N, C-alpha and C positions, 0 to 999 in steps of 0.2 A: 711510826704507825701508818699503815696504808689503808685508806678507806675501802679499797677493793677487797680487803680481808673481812668484810662484814659477813657474819654468819646469819644473823637474824636482826631485823629492825621492825619495831612496831610501836604504836601509841601505848602509853602507860594505861593501866586500868582506869585512872581518873580522867584520861583524855587530855590532860594538861602538859604532858611531856612525852619524850621518846625513850624507848629502851633500845640501846644499841649494843648488840652482842658481837664481840670480836674474839678471834683466837689469840691466845698469848702463850709465850714460851716461858714457863716458870722455872726452867732449869737455869736461866741466865738472869732473870729479873723477877722481882716480887710483884704481887697484885698492885701494891701501892705504887711501885715504879711505873707500871703500865697506866694506872689510873691518872697519875700526875702527867704522864706524857699525853694521854688523850685529852685531859683537861686543858693542857697548854695548846694542843692542836685546835680544839674547838674555840678557845679564846682568841687565838691568833687568826684563824681562818674565817670565823663567823662572828667574832665579837660577842660571844655568848658565854655566860657563866653556867656551868653544869651543877647539878645537885651534888653537894659534897658527901651526902650520905652513901653514895656508891663506893666511897673509899673503904667502907667497912666490908671486908670480904665475907663476913658471916651474915650480912643483910639478905633477907629473903627477896627473891625476884619471882613474881608470879608468871604463869604461862601466858602466852599471847592470846588475846581474845579478839584482836583486831582483824577484821575480815580482809584487810588490805596488807597484811603482814608481808614483809620482804623476807624470803628464804633464799639463801645462797643456792643457785641452781645445782651445785654439786650434791645437795641433799634431797632434791625433788624426787629422786627414785625411791626415797624412804617415806614420802608423804602419801597418805591414803587418799 
């Protein structure tokens, strides 16, 4: 996992966490494989434990409401 592959990063609706959206290639690995890889990366690099509910691929993720949202510059041409 390469942190430069961040597509979107914003505070969660509660303001207590972050939503980190990255691209994944599901042709070679599953959502769970990527989730576990990211979990391990965050644990080893930042000594943080992430919310395990993100492991559930069907879990809803709300749109960003954070005025300081990070959007990968490659998408800025699509932002109004």
